[in-house]
N, C-alpha and C positions, 0 to 999 in steps of 0.2 A: 631396572628394577635399580639395577647400579649407579647408575647418577644419584639416584633417590637415598641408599647408600651412602655411597660419596659426600652429597652434601650435607648431612643429620652428620657424619665424623665430622666435616667438617661448620658444622656449627656447634657443636660440643668444644672441639677447640677456642673457634672463637670465643666463645662461651666462660674459660679460663682467663683469655687474654686482651678482653678487650677493653678497653676503653672504653671510662662512659659516657652516657652523651655531649654532657657539657664537654666535655674539657675536648672530643673531636669538634662539636660545636662551635670554641675559641680557638680551633687550631684550623679551622675554614674556615674563619676569617681573617686569624692569619695569612692568609694563603694566600687568600684575595686582597687585601691586605698592599701584600708583599709586591703583588704579581703587578696589579692597579698603579705604585707606584715605578714598578718601573716603563710600564703604557703612559707615565706621567705628559710624557715629551710628546707621542699622539695623542693625547685629549688634549693636550693647550692647542697645539695645532689643530686639532680638528672641529673647534672654536664652536658654531651653532649650525656646522655644513654637516647633514642626515652622513651621509655617504660616506664622509672621515671619521662620525664619534660609528659608527659602521664599522671600520677597520680600529678602528682604537680600542672596539671588543674586543675584535675577533685574536688582540694582542694578545688583550688582558688576558682570556680566553686561554692563548695558546702559555702562557707566561702561568695560566693559578698549571693548567693542567703537569709543566714541567716541572714550577716545585711540588705536586701532588706525592707526584715519584721519584720524587730527590731524596721523599722523605723515606724512614724504615717500612724494612714490611709487616710489621703490628701494626703499627701510626694507618699503613693503604687496609690495611683489614678492620683494625676496627672502623674506620671512616666508612668505610666503603661496607660495612654489618648493617650500620644506619643509616647508612640510605637504602638497604633495603628492609628495611623493618619501622622507618620512621615516615613519614608520607612529608610534616613541618621539614625534616634535612636534609627529605629528597629534595621539596618545591626551591629550599635554598643554595643546596649543589648547583641542581641544574644547571640555576640561576647564573652559574661559574664555572660549570664545567662544559653546559650544552645536555644535549639526548644524550642523559644517565641510564635507558632500558636498551640496547645495546651493552653495554659497556656490564651494567648487569645481570643477562643472559651469558653472556661468554664467560665471568665469572662461574655463575653457578653451574656452568657448562665444566669449566676446567679444573 
């Protein structure tokens, strides 16, 4: 019960401070573009080699996650708010972040 109350309190705070979905959508696209730019040399070197493309993808994913957590807490909280509540947003975000279910569960329990 305490976790539920804590979760409800967090939701109420977030709803006051939450950035609009469109703003967060633009932000995650911006972060992915920056991550791609950072990994560009790896993508070029990969060419058509599937193994090297996977390596480039993993590198880009790491850059995306790093860039996400360089954002301020309100931005991070807003993005995760939409990941948790909007299926299309979550699907797109998970393409760049990876498996979000474990991260969502951890955020819910903290």
